[in-house]
C-alpha positions as YAML, in Angstrom:
chain: A
units: angstrom
residues:
- id: 1
  name: MET
  ca: [28.41, 29.23, -18.65]
- id: 2
  name: MET
  ca: [27.04, 25.69, -18.99]
- id: 3
  name: LYS
  ca: [29.51, 24.45, -16.39]
- id: 4
  name: ARG
  ca: [28.50, 27.22, -13.99]
- id: 5
  name: ASN
  ca: [24.81, 26.34, -14.39]
- id: 6
  name: SER
  ca: [25.62, 22.68, -13.80]
- id: 7
  name: VAL
  ca: [27.44, 23.48, -10.57]
- id: 8
  name: ALA
  ca: [24.58, 25.73, -9.45]
- id: 9
  name: GLY
  ca: [22.10, 22.92, -10.13]
- id: 10
  name: TRP
  ca: [24.08, 20.48, -7.96]
- id: 11
  name: VAL
  ca: [24.31, 23.08, -5.20]
- id: 12
  name: PHE
  ca: [20.52, 23.54, -5.14]
- id: 13
  name: ALA
  ca: [19.95, 19.77, -5.35]
- id: 14
  name: ALA
  ca: [22.48, 18.96, -2.61]
- id: 15
  name: PRO
  ca: [20.10, 19.41, 0.38]
- id: 16
  name: SER
  ca: [17.50, 17.10, -1.18]
- id: 17
  name: ILE
  ca: [20.15, 14.53, -2.07]
- id: 18
  name: LEU
  ca: [21.56, 14.72, 1.46]
- id: 19
  name: VAL
  ca: [18.14, 14.22, 3.06]
- id: 20
  name: LEU
  ca: [17.36, 11.34, 0.68]
- id: 21
  name: GLY
  ca: [20.68, 9.72, 1.49]
- id: 22
  name: MET
  ca: [20.18, 10.08, 5.25]
- id: 23
  name: PHE
  ca: [16.61, 8.81, 5.42]
- id: 24
  name: PHE
  ca: [16.68, 6.27, 2.57]
- id: 25
  name: GLY
  ca: [20.21, 5.31, 1.58]
- id: 26
  name: VAL
  ca: [21.61, 4.92, 5.11]
- id: 27
  name: PRO
  ca: [18.71, 2.76, 6.45]
- id: 28
  name: VAL
  ca: [18.84, 0.49, 3.38]
- id: 29
  name: PHE
  ca: [22.61, 0.09, 3.73]
- id: 30
  name: ALA
  ca: [22.26, -0.54, 7.49]
- id: 31
  name: ALA
  ca: [19.60, -3.20, 6.87]
- id: 32
  name: LEU
  ca: [21.87, -4.87, 4.32]
- id: 33
  name: VAL
  ca: [24.81, -4.91, 6.76]
- id: 34
  name: LEU
  ca: [22.72, -6.24, 9.66]
- id: 35
  name: SER
  ca: [21.13, -8.89, 7.43]
- id: 36
  name: VAL
  ca: [24.48, -10.68, 7.03]
- id: 37
  name: THR
  ca: [25.10, -10.83, 10.80]
- id: 38
  name: ASP
  ca: [23.53, -12.67, 13.73]
- id: 39
  name: PHE
  ca: [22.62, -9.38, 15.40]
- id: 40
  name: ASP
  ca: [20.32, -10.13, 18.35]
- id: 41
  name: LEU
  ca: [19.56, -9.02, 21.90]
- id: 42
  name: TYR
  ca: [22.96, -10.20, 23.16]
- id: 43
  name: ALA
  ca: [24.81, -8.31, 20.42]
- id: 44
  name: LEU
  ca: [22.73, -5.25, 21.24]
- id: 45
  name: ALA
  ca: [24.10, -5.35, 24.79]
- id: 46
  name: ASP
  ca: [27.63, -6.45, 23.87]
- id: 47
  name: SER
  ca: [28.99, -6.02, 20.34]
- id: 48
  name: SER
  ca: [31.50, -8.84, 20.92]
- id: 49
  name: HIS
  ca: [28.60, -11.29, 20.40]
- id: 50
  name: LEU
  ca: [28.08, -10.00, 16.85]
- id: 51
  name: ARG
  ca: [29.16, -12.48, 14.17]
- id: 52
  name: PHE
  ca: [29.19, -12.37, 10.38]
- id: 53
  name: VAL
  ca: [26.98, -15.14, 8.95]
- id: 54
  name: GLY
  ca: [26.96, -14.21, 5.27]
- id: 55
  name: LEU
  ca: [23.85, -15.43, 3.48]
- id: 56
  name: GLY
  ca: [22.85, -17.62, 6.43]
- id: 57
  name: ASN
  ca: [19.86, -15.47, 7.39]
- id: 58
  name: TYR
  ca: [18.56, -15.46, 3.82]
- id: 59
  name: ILE
  ca: [18.94, -19.23, 3.51]
- id: 60
  name: GLU
  ca: [17.09, -19.74, 6.81]
- id: 61
  name: LEU
  ca: [14.29, -17.45, 5.64]
- id: 62
  name: LEU
  ca: [13.85, -19.37, 2.40]
- id: 63
  name: GLN
  ca: [13.57, -22.54, 4.48]
- id: 64
  name: THR
  ca: [10.98, -21.04, 6.87]
- id: 65
  name: PRO
  ca: [7.38, -21.96, 5.95]
- id: 66
  name: LEU
  ca: [5.94, -18.93, 7.78]
- id: 67
  name: PHE
  ca: [7.99, -16.56, 5.62]
- id: 68
  name: TRP
  ca: [6.50, -18.05, 2.45]
- id: 69
  name: LYS
  ca: [3.04, -17.95, 4.01]
- id: 70
  name: SER
  ca: [3.48, -14.28, 4.91]
- id: 71
  name: LEU
  ca: [4.71, -13.56, 1.38]
- id: 72
  name: TRP
  ca: [1.65, -15.27, -0.09]
- id: 73
  name: ASN
  ca: [-0.68, -13.40, 2.29]
- id: 74
  name: THR
  ca: [0.90, -10.09, 1.29]
- id: 75
  name: THR
  ca: [0.79, -10.92, -2.43]
- id: 76
  name: TYR
  ca: [-2.87, -11.92, -2.13]
- id: 77
  name: PHE
  ca: [-3.57, -8.63, -0.36]
- id: 78
  name: VAL
  ca: [-1.79, -6.67, -3.11]
- id: 79
  name: LEU
  ca: [-3.33, -8.53, -6.06]
- id: 80
  name: LEU
  ca: [-6.90, -8.00, -4.84]
- id: 81
  name: GLY
  ca: [-6.57, -4.86, -2.76]
- id: 82
  name: VAL
  ca: [-4.75, -2.64, -5.26]
- id: 83
  name: PRO
  ca: [-7.30, -2.99, -8.12]
- id: 84
  name: MET
  ca: [-10.13, -2.57, -5.61]
- id: 85
  name: SER
  ca: [-8.56, 0.56, -4.13]
- id: 86
  name: ILE
  ca: [-7.89, 2.10, -7.55]
- id: 87
  name: ALA
  ca: [-11.42, 1.32, -8.76]
- id: 88
  name: VAL
  ca: [-13.05, 2.86, -5.67]
- id: 89
  name: SER
  ca: [-10.76, 5.90, -5.82]
- id: 90
  name: LEU
  ca: [-11.43, 6.48, -9.52]
- id: 91
  name: GLY
  ca: [-15.18, 5.99, -9.04]
- id: 92
  name: ALA
  ca: [-15.28, 8.52, -6.21]
- id: 93
  name: ALA
  ca: [-13.23, 11.00, -8.25]
- id: 94
  name: LEU
  ca: [-15.58, 10.63, -11.23]
- id: 95
  name: LEU
  ca: [-18.59, 11.31, -9.01]
- id: 96
  name: LEU
  ca: [-16.99, 14.40, -7.50]
- id: 97
  name: ASN
  ca: [-15.93, 15.64, -10.93]
- id: 98
  name: ALA
  ca: [-19.43, 15.33, -12.40]
- id: 99
  name: LYS
  ca: [-20.99, 18.67, -13.27]
- id: 100
  name: ALA
  ca: [-24.32, 17.63, -11.78]
- id: 101
  name: SER
  ca: [-22.69, 16.79, -8.45]
- id: 102
  name: ARG
  ca: [-23.86, 19.14, -5.67]
- id: 103
  name: PHE
  ca: [-22.08, 19.89, -2.38]
- id: 104
  name: LYS
  ca: [-18.74, 18.87, -3.90]
- id: 105
  name: ALA
  ca: [-16.68, 20.40, -1.11]
- id: 106
  name: LEU
  ca: [-18.70, 18.56, 1.55]
- id: 107
  name: PHE
  ca: [-18.43, 15.19, -0.18]
- id: 108
  name: ARG
  ca: [-14.75, 15.72, -0.95]
- id: 109
  name: THR
  ca: [-14.07, 16.33, 2.73]
- id: 110
  name: ALA
  ca: [-16.22, 13.38, 3.84]
- id: 111
  name: LEU
  ca: [-14.58, 10.96, 1.42]
- id: 112
  name: PHE
  ca: [-11.08, 12.12, 2.31]
- id: 113
  name: ALA
  ca: [-11.72, 12.02, 6.08]
- id: 114
  name: PRO
  ca: [-10.72, 8.34, 6.57]
- id: 115
  name: VAL
  ca: [-7.20, 9.15, 5.34]
- id: 116
  name: VAL
  ca: [-6.55, 11.60, 8.18]
- id: 117
  name: THR
  ca: [-8.10, 9.47, 10.94]
- id: 118
  name: THR
  ca: [-5.86, 7.55, 13.33]
- id: 119
  name: LEU
  ca: [-5.39, 4.07, 11.91]
- id: 120
  name: VAL
  ca: [-5.27, 2.26, 15.25]
- id: 121
  name: ALA
  ca: [-8.43, 3.96, 16.53]
- id: 122
  name: VAL
  ca: [-10.53, 3.22, 13.45]
- id: 123
  name: ALA
  ca: [-9.11, -0.32, 13.23]
- id: 124
  name: VAL
  ca: [-10.41, -1.00, 16.74]
- id: 125
  name: ILE
  ca: [-13.82, 0.38, 15.72]
- id: 126
  name: TRP
  ca: [-13.88, -1.83, 12.64]
- id: 127
  name: ARG
  ca: [-12.94, -4.82, 14.76]
- id: 128
  name: TYR
  ca: [-16.09, -4.27, 16.81]
- id: 129
  name: LEU
  ca: [-18.20, -3.62, 13.70]
- id: 130
  name: PHE
  ca: [-17.22, -7.07, 12.44]
- id: 131
  name: HIS
  ca: [-17.56, -8.83, 15.81]
- id: 132
  name: ILE
  ca: [-19.31, -12.18, 15.37]
- id: 133
  name: LYS
  ca: [-21.84, -11.58, 18.18]
- id: 134
  name: TYR
  ca: [-22.14, -7.84, 18.73]
- id: 135
  name: GLY
  ca: [-21.03, -6.36, 15.41]
- id: 136
  name: LEU
  ca: [-23.34, -4.17, 13.34]
- id: 137
  name: VAL
  ca: [-22.43, -6.04, 10.16]
- id: 138
  name: ASN
  ca: [-23.73, -9.38, 11.43]
- id: 139
  name: PHE
  ca: [-26.69, -7.58, 13.00]
- id: 140
  name: GLY
  ca: [-27.64, -6.28, 9.55]
- id: 141
  name: LEU
  ca: [-27.08, -9.68, 7.93]
- id: 142
  name: SER
  ca: [-29.33, -11.34, 10.51]
- id: 143
  name: HIS
  ca: [-32.26, -9.20, 9.30]
- id: 144
  name: LEU
  ca: [-31.62, -10.58, 5.81]
- id: 145
  name: GLY
  ca: [-31.76, -14.15, 7.10]
- id: 146
  name: ILE
  ca: [-28.01, -14.70, 6.76]
- id: 147
  name: ALA
  ca: [-26.19, -16.58, 9.52]
- id: 148
  name: PRO
  ca: [-23.49, -14.66, 11.45]
- id: 149
  name: ILE
  ca: [-20.02, -14.76, 9.88]
- id: 150
  name: ASP
  ca: [-16.85, -14.83, 11.96]
- id: 151
  name: TRP
  ca: [-15.19, -12.13, 9.87]
- id: 152
  name: LEU
  ca: [-11.94, -11.90, 11.81]
- id: 153
  name: GLY
  ca: [-11.91, -15.43, 13.22]
- id: 154
  name: ASP
  ca: [-12.35, -17.40, 10.00]
- id: 155
  name: PRO
  ca: [-9.21, -17.77, 7.80]
- id: 156
  name: ARG
  ca: [-11.39, -17.43, 4.69]
- id: 157
  name: TRP
  ca: [-12.76, -14.03, 5.72]
- id: 158
  name: ALA
  ca: [-10.03, -12.44, 7.85]
- id: 159
  name: MET
  ca: [-7.80, -11.11, 5.04]
- id: 160
  name: PRO
  ca: [-10.73, -9.90, 2.86]
- id: 161
  name: THR
  ca: [-12.07, -8.02, 5.91]
- id: 162
  name: ILE
  ca: [-8.69, -6.37, 6.49]
- id: 163
  name: MET
  ca: [-8.54, -5.61, 2.77]
- id: 164
  name: LEU
  ca: [-11.92, -3.89, 2.91]
- id: 165
  name: PHE
  ca: [-10.77, -1.79, 5.86]
- id: 166
  name: ALA
  ca: [-7.51, -0.82, 4.12]
- id: 167
  name: VAL
  ca: [-9.35, 0.25, 0.97]
- id: 168
  name: TRP
  ca: [-11.80, 2.36, 3.00]
- id: 169
  name: LYS
  ca: [-8.95, 3.90, 4.99]
- id: 170
  name: ASN
  ca: [-6.72, 4.85, 2.04]
- id: 171
  name: PHE
  ca: [-8.86, 5.38, -1.07]
- id: 172
  name: GLY
  ca: [-9.30, 9.10, -0.38]
- id: 173
  name: TYR
  ca: [-5.63, 9.82, -1.05]
- id: 174
  name: ASN
  ca: [-5.77, 8.33, -4.54]
- id: 175
  name: MET
  ca: [-9.16, 9.96, -5.08]
- id: 176
  name: VAL
  ca: [-7.59, 13.42, -4.76]
- id: 177
  name: ILE
  ca: [-4.87, 12.50, -7.27]
- id: 178
  name: PHE
  ca: [-7.45, 11.18, -9.74]
- id: 179
  name: LEU
  ca: [-9.60, 14.27, -9.23]
- id: 180
  name: ALA
  ca: [-6.65, 16.50, -10.14]
- id: 181
  name: GLY
  ca: [-6.04, 14.39, -13.25]
- id: 182
  name: LEU
  ca: [-9.69, 14.55, -14.30]
- id: 183
  name: GLN
  ca: [-9.80, 18.32, -13.94]
- id: 184
  name: ALA
  ca: [-6.73, 18.60, -16.19]
- id: 185
  name: ILE
  ca: [-8.47, 16.85, -19.12]
- id: 186
  name: PRO
  ca: [-9.60, 19.42, -21.75]
- id: 187
  name: GLN
  ca: [-13.39, 19.67, -21.87]
- id: 188
  name: ASP
  ca: [-13.22, 20.21, -25.64]
- id: 189
  name: LEU
  ca: [-12.57, 16.49, -26.06]
- id: 190
  name: TYR
  ca: [-15.82, 15.59, -24.30]
- id: 191
  name: GLU
  ca: [-17.79, 18.19, -26.24]
- id: 192
  name: ALA
  ca: [-16.48, 16.82, -29.55]
- id: 193
  name: ALA
  ca: [-17.32, 13.27, -28.45]
- id: 194
  name: ARG
  ca: [-20.88, 14.27, -27.48]
- id: 195
  name: ILE
  ca: [-21.37, 15.94, -30.86]
- id: 196
  name: ASP
  ca: [-20.27, 12.68, -32.51]
- id: 197
  name: GLY
  ca: [-22.89, 10.83, -30.44]
- id: 198
  name: ALA
  ca: [-20.51, 9.05, -28.06]
- id: 199
  name: SER
  ca: [-22.14, 7.69, -24.90]
- id: 200
  name: ARG
  ca: [-20.72, 8.39, -21.44]
- id: 201
  name: TRP
  ca: [-19.23, 4.89, -21.33]
- id: 202
  name: LYS
  ca: [-17.43, 5.43, -24.66]
- id: 203
  name: GLN
  ca: [-16.22, 8.83, -23.47]
- id: 204
  name: PHE
  ca: [-14.80, 7.13, -20.39]
- id: 205
  name: LEU
  ca: [-13.08, 4.39, -22.42]
- id: 206
  name: HIS
  ca: [-11.70, 6.54, -25.23]
- id: 207
  name: ILE
  ca: [-11.03, 9.86, -23.49]
- id: 208
  name: THR
  ca: [-10.91, 9.60, -19.70]
- id: 209
  name: LEU
  ca: [-8.84, 6.43, -19.32]
- id: 210
  name: PRO
  ca: [-6.21, 7.28, -21.98]
- id: 211
  name: MET
  ca: [-5.81, 10.81, -20.62]
- id: 212
  name: LEU
  ca: [-5.48, 9.42, -17.08]
- id: 213
  name: GLY
  ca: [-2.75, 6.98, -18.14]
- id: 214
  name: PRO
  ca: [0.14, 8.78, -16.37]
- id: 215
  name: VAL
  ca: [-2.01, 9.35, -13.28]
- id: 216
  name: LEU
  ca: [-2.99, 5.67, -13.19]
- id: 217
  name: MET
  ca: [0.68, 4.73, -13.36]
- id: 218
  name: VAL
  ca: [1.59, 7.01, -10.45]
- id: 219
  name: VAL
  ca: [-1.35, 5.82, -8.35]
- id: 220
  name: GLY
  ca: [-0.54, 2.19, -9.16]
- id: 221
  name: VAL
  ca: [3.10, 2.51, -8.06]
- id: 222
  name: ILE
  ca: [2.18, 4.36, -4.85]
- id: 223
  name: THR
  ca: [-0.61, 1.92, -3.94]
- id: 224
  name: ILE
  ca: [1.40, -1.23, -4.66]
- id: 225
  name: SER
  ca: [4.35, 0.07, -2.63]
- id: 226
  name: GLY
  ca: [2.05, 0.89, 0.26]
- id: 227
  name: TYR
  ca: [0.08, -2.36, 0.19]
- id: 228
  name: PHE
  ca: [3.25, -4.47, 0.20]
- id: 229
  name: GLN
  ca: [4.03, -2.79, 3.54]
- id: 230
  name: LEU
  ca: [0.88, -4.09, 5.23]
- id: 231
  name: PHE
  ca: [1.39, -4.19, 8.99]
- id: 232
  name: ALA
  ca: [-0.77, -2.01, 11.24]
- id: 233
  name: GLU
  ca: [-4.12, -3.42, 10.09]
- id: 234
  name: PRO
  ca: [-3.43, -7.10, 10.92]
- id: 235
  name: TYR
  ca: [-1.46, -6.12, 14.02]
- id: 236
  name: VAL
  ca: [-4.40, -4.25, 15.53]
- id: 237
  name: MET
  ca: [-7.29, -6.32, 14.17]
- id: 238
  name: THR
  ca: [-6.10, -9.95, 14.24]
- id: 239
  name: ARG
  ca: [-2.49, -10.16, 15.49]
- id: 240
  name: GLY
  ca: [-1.75, -12.35, 12.48]
- id: 241
  name: ASP
  ca: [-4.48, -14.87, 13.27]
- id: 242
  name: PRO
  ca: [-6.55, -16.91, 12.60]
- id: 243
  name: LEU
  ca: [-4.12, -19.70, 11.71]
- id: 244
  name: GLN
  ca: [-1.55, -17.11, 10.57]
- id: 245
  name: SER
  ca: [-3.81, -16.21, 7.63]
- id: 246
  name: THR
  ca: [-3.18, -12.47, 8.11]
- id: 247
  name: VAL
  ca: [0.56, -12.56, 8.81]
- id: 248
  name: SER
  ca: [2.13, -10.14, 6.32]
- id: 249
  name: VAL
  ca: [5.82, -9.86, 5.47]
- id: 250
  name: LEU
  ca: [6.19, -6.77, 7.66]
- id: 251
  name: TYR
  ca: [4.31, -8.45, 10.51]
- id: 252
  name: PHE
  ca: [6.65, -11.45, 10.18]
- id: 253
  name: MET
  ca: [9.62, -9.05, 10.25]
- id: 254
  name: PHE
  ca: [8.21, -7.34, 13.36]
- id: 255
  name: GLU
  ca: [7.91, -10.63, 15.22]
- id: 256
  name: GLU
  ca: [11.40, -11.72, 14.20]
- id: 257
  name: GLY
  ca: [12.90, -8.44, 15.33]
- id: 258
  name: PHE
  ca: [10.89, -7.38, 18.37]
- id: 259
  name: LYS
  ca: [9.32, -10.58, 19.67]
- id: 260
  name: TRP
  ca: [12.22, -12.99, 19.19]
- id: 261
  name: TRP
  ca: [14.90, -10.25, 19.00]
- id: 262
  name: ASN
  ca: [16.47, -11.86, 15.97]
- id: 263
  name: LEU
  ca: [17.36, -8.53, 14.40]
- id: 264
  name: GLY
  ca: [19.67, -10.03, 11.79]
- id: 265
  name: ARG
  ca: [16.87, -12.13, 10.29]
- id: 266
  name: ALA
  ca: [14.44, -9.23, 10.61]
- id: 267
  name: SER
  ca: [16.85, -7.06, 8.60]
- id: 268
  name: ALA
  ca: [17.07, -9.81, 5.98]
- id: 269
  name: VAL
  ca: [13.26, -9.80, 5.71]
- id: 270
  name: ALA
  ca: [13.27, -6.01, 5.36]
- id: 271
  name: PHE
  ca: [15.89, -6.10, 2.61]
- id: 272
  name: LEU
  ca: [14.06, -8.86, 0.73]
- id: 273
  name: LEU
  ca: [10.84, -6.84, 0.90]
- id: 274
  name: PHE
  ca: [12.74, -3.80, -0.38]
- id: 275
  name: LEU
  ca: [14.02, -5.84, -3.34]
- id: 276
  name: ILE
  ca: [10.51, -7.15, -4.09]
- id: 277
  name: ILE
  ca: [8.99, -3.65, -4.07]
- id: 278
  name: LEU
  ca: [11.90, -2.29, -6.13]
- id: 279
  name: THR
  ca: [11.49, -5.05, -8.70]
- id: 280
  name: VAL
  ca: [7.72, -4.62, -9.03]
- id: 281
  name: THR
  ca: [7.91, -0.83, -9.32]
- id: 282
  name: THR
  ca: [10.78, -1.05, -11.84]
- id: 283
  name: VAL
  ca: [8.75, -3.42, -14.03]
- id: 284
  name: MET
  ca: [5.75, -1.08, -13.80]
- id: 285
  name: LEU
  ca: [7.83, 1.98, -14.73]
- id: 286
  name: ARG
  ca: [9.38, 0.20, -17.72]
- id: 287
  name: PHE
  ca: [5.92, -0.85, -18.85]
- id: 288
  name: GLY
  ca: [4.78, 2.75, -18.47]
- id: 289
  name: ARG
  ca: [7.66, 4.02, -20.59]
- id: 290
  name: LYS
  ca: [6.88, 1.52, -23.34]
- id: 291
  name: LYS
  ca: [3.25, 2.65, -23.38]
- id: 292
  name: ASP
  ca: [4.26, 6.34, -23.18]
- id: 293
  name: LEU
  ca: [2.47, 6.70, -19.86]
- id: 294
  name: ILE
  ca: [5.41, 8.46, -18.21]
...
């Protein structure tokens, strides 16, 4: 009987495993194979030009300053953008979950709206909002006596501006996850805390955050994985400029593969990024297991 149930389980799981293998396993394996070749435009036209180069592409990447710069830009974006995104998402979820909050459905829709908007379209709008001469942001700052800032043309401000846009664009997705987690917390805990004289801040620290531990872990893994794959925002808003300060790892991979047609090196970049994301998420999941968060 146990064996029959086991076989039935594999039969039901087979379609999902097949789809996962086709859309995840096969591309990863293909990227690994291409990364050890000199696959380029000539090899694309004639496979006889394809040569095995072993770890040559990886060695060249590690010797390329722009790769390290793109890795630093991406890491900087993740280290600052992920906590900011989680904080904004959690704050919005707390506001929507408050009993005194009116028009919850309206605000929930309004706050989630950026997620479903077309990224390229809103990125172009944001580029004009932050224009040094005609942007509304500098127009508002001028009324406060602050000199115009070249948000997308100054290396010091370009990545923070893109980060702000990415947080605004994506926080609604995490907000919905947090809202579901908040609504699953038993209200008896808050009532007992209020009877004991606990303030709202203490209720948040000792009830809300601990109970949201598993949700925070899930949101953290999803957000980090997504932010490491930064591409569309710098591509539309800055094209990697100024002074390559917004070149991300994926943007670097795009240029290697589709600007210079060095598809072997581009595949090596993709596989390295996959290993980085896999390592970070594995460390996070192990930490979560130790803390009983998952």
